[in-house]
C-alpha positions in Angstrom: 213.3 180.4 213.6 215.9 177.7 213.4 215.8 175.5 210.3 215.7 171.7 210.3 217.1 170.1 207.2 218.4 166.7 205.9 222.0 166.6 204.8 222.6 165.7 201.1 223.5 162.2 202.2 220.2 161.8 204.1 218.3 163.2 201.2 219.8 160.5 199.0 218.8 157.8 201.5 215.2 159.2 201.7 214.9 159.3 197.9 216.2 155.8 197.6 213.8 154.5 200.2 210.8 156.3 198.6 211.8 154.8 195.3 212.0 151.3 196.7 208.7 151.6 198.6 206.5 153.6 196.3 208.2 153.6 192.9 210.3 155.7 190.6 209.6 159.4 190.6 210.8 161.3 187.6 209.2 164.5 189.0 209.8 166.3 192.3 207.7 169.3 193.4 210.4 171.5 194.8 209.6 174.0 197.6 210.9 177.5 196.8 210.7 179.1 200.3 211.7 177.0 203.3 212.0 179.0 206.5 211.9 176.0 208.9 212.0 172.7 207.1 212.4 172.0 203.3 209.5 170.0 202.0 209.9 168.7 198.5 207.4 166.2 197.3 208.2 163.1 195.3 205.6 162.6 192.5 205.2 158.9 191.6 203.1 158.6 188.4 200.3 156.1 187.9 201.3 152.6 186.8 199.3 149.6 185.4 199.4 148.0 188.8 198.6 151.1 190.8 196.7 153.5 188.5 197.0 156.6 190.7 199.5 159.3 191.7 201.5 158.8 194.9 202.8 162.0 196.5 205.4 161.7 199.3 207.0 164.5 201.3 210.8 164.6 201.6 211.9 166.9 204.4 209.3 166.8 207.2 211.3 164.1 209.1 214.3 166.4 209.6 212.3 167.9 212.5 212.2 166.0 215.7 208.6 166.2 217.0 207.8 166.8 220.7 206.5 163.3 221.4 205.4 162.6 225.0 207.9 160.7 227.1 205.6 157.7 227.6 205.8 157.1 223.8 209.6 157.6 223.6 210.5 153.9 223.1 208.3 153.7 220.0 210.5 156.2 218.0 207.7 158.4 216.7 209.6 161.7 216.6 210.1 161.8 212.8 207.6 161.4 209.9 207.0 161.9 206.2 203.5 162.2 204.8 201.8 160.6 201.8 198.6 161.1 199.8 197.3 159.2 196.7 195.4 161.0 194.0 193.4 159.7 191.0 195.2 159.3 187.7 193.1 162.1 186.1 194.0 164.6 188.9 195.7 167.7 187.5 198.9 167.6 189.7 200.5 170.5 187.8 197.7 173.0 188.5 197.9 175.7 191.0 194.2 176.2 191.2 193.0 175.5 194.8 190.6 172.7 193.8 193.6 170.9 192.3 196.4 172.1 194.7 194.8 171.5 198.1 196.1 168.0 198.6 199.7 169.3 198.0 199.0 172.3 200.2 197.9 170.1 203.1 200.8 167.7 202.7 202.9 170.8 203.5 200.6 172.0 206.2 200.7 168.6 208.0 204.5 168.5 207.7 204.8 171.9 209.5 202.0 171.5 212.0 204.3 169.9 214.7 206.6 172.9 214.4 204.0 175.6 214.4 202.0 174.0 217.3 205.0 172.5 219.1 203.3 169.1 219.1 203.5 165.8 217.4 201.7 163.7 214.9 201.2 159.9 214.7 198.9 157.1 213.7 195.2 158.2 214.2 195.9 161.8 214.7 193.6 164.3 212.9 193.8 167.8 211.6 190.9 170.1 210.6 191.3 172.7 207.8 190.2 175.5 210.1 188.3 176.1 213.4 185.1 176.8 211.5 185.1 173.5 209.7 185.2 174.8 206.2 186.0 172.4 203.4 189.5 172.2 201.9 188.3 173.7 198.6 185.2 174.3 196.6 185.3 170.9 194.8 185.1 168.9 198.1 183.2 168.6 201.3 186.2 167.1 203.1 187.5 169.4 205.8 189.9 167.3 207.8 192.6 164.6 207.6 193.4 161.5 209.6 196.8 159.7 209.6 196.8 156.1 208.6 199.5 153.6 207.8 200.8 154.1 204.3 200.8 151.5 201.6 203.6 150.9 199.1 204.0 149.7 195.6 203.5 146.0 196.6 200.4 147.0 198.5 202.2 146.4 201.7 202.5 148.6 204.8 205.5 150.9 204.5 207.7 150.3 207.5 209.7 153.1 209.1 213.1 153.6 207.6 216.4 154.0 209.6 218.2 157.2 208.9 221.5 157.3 210.7 221.6 159.7 213.6 218.0 160.6 212.9 216.8 157.2 214.0 213.5 156.1 212.4 211.3 158.0 210.0 207.7 156.9 209.8 205.4 157.2 206.8 201.8 158.3 207.3 199.0 158.3 204.8 196.7 161.4 204.7 193.1 160.2 204.5 190.5 163.0 204.1 187.4 163.0 206.3 184.1 164.7 206.4 183.1 166.8 209.5 180.7 164.1 210.7 183.4 161.4 210.4 185.8 163.6 212.4 183.1 164.1 215.1 182.5 160.4 215.2 186.2 159.6 215.5 186.7 162.2 218.3 183.7 160.8 220.2 184.7 157.1 219.7 188.1 156.1 218.2 190.0 155.6 215.0 189.3 151.9 215.1 185.5 152.5 215.4 185.6 154.9 212.4 187.6 152.5 210.3 185.2 149.7 211.1 182.4 151.8 209.7 184.1 152.4 206.3 183.6 149.9 203.5 186.8 148.2 202.2 186.4 149.8 198.8 186.6 153.2 200.3 189.7 152.4 202.3 191.9 151.9 199.2 193.5 155.3 200.2 193.1 156.9 196.8 191.3 160.3 197.2 187.7 160.0 196.1 185.9 163.3 196.1 182.5 161.5 195.9 183.2 159.0 198.7 180.3 158.1 200.9 180.1 160.0 204.2 180.3 157.3 206.9 179.6 159.8 209.7 176.0 160.4 208.8 
């Protein structure tokens, strides 16, 4: 399989943009084996203003997704992915109950390659066809892509990256099966309208209310 990788100059630009939008990241979770894209993850530690971890992929956007022609003018071909974790989350652990958010950042990053498809705002991904949860410590079994929020609590706008054009940043927001079913039957907007504001703060909450019941 052909590989799709940022140049060193583009990596520097991505890193600078992530630092500007999300904060300094003294730690990078480096990927060891990269057969198609190279997906490192910037790990922004909790701060007083935003007391949670921010994890941002660096590398997914090197692949140009197969976006339908009717959406071509919106420049949705490239994306990086983000997830927020509580400040007490063990981000260094390789146990599945701790590692699954990192795993699914990488899974989401590679899904457009494996399935020859594209991902954008409101798209969803289920852990498997049987609807099993991501891990034993959660009943979440799927993800929806939302607009990502930066260090000033503002929506992170797409960045321009030379010949690559625009790179979009999408937030991974975990869903229960019932919420996924509701979204598929209705719409993303209808689902978001059902969720209380306090549960839309985007930080992963394993005990979040199920709004699909």
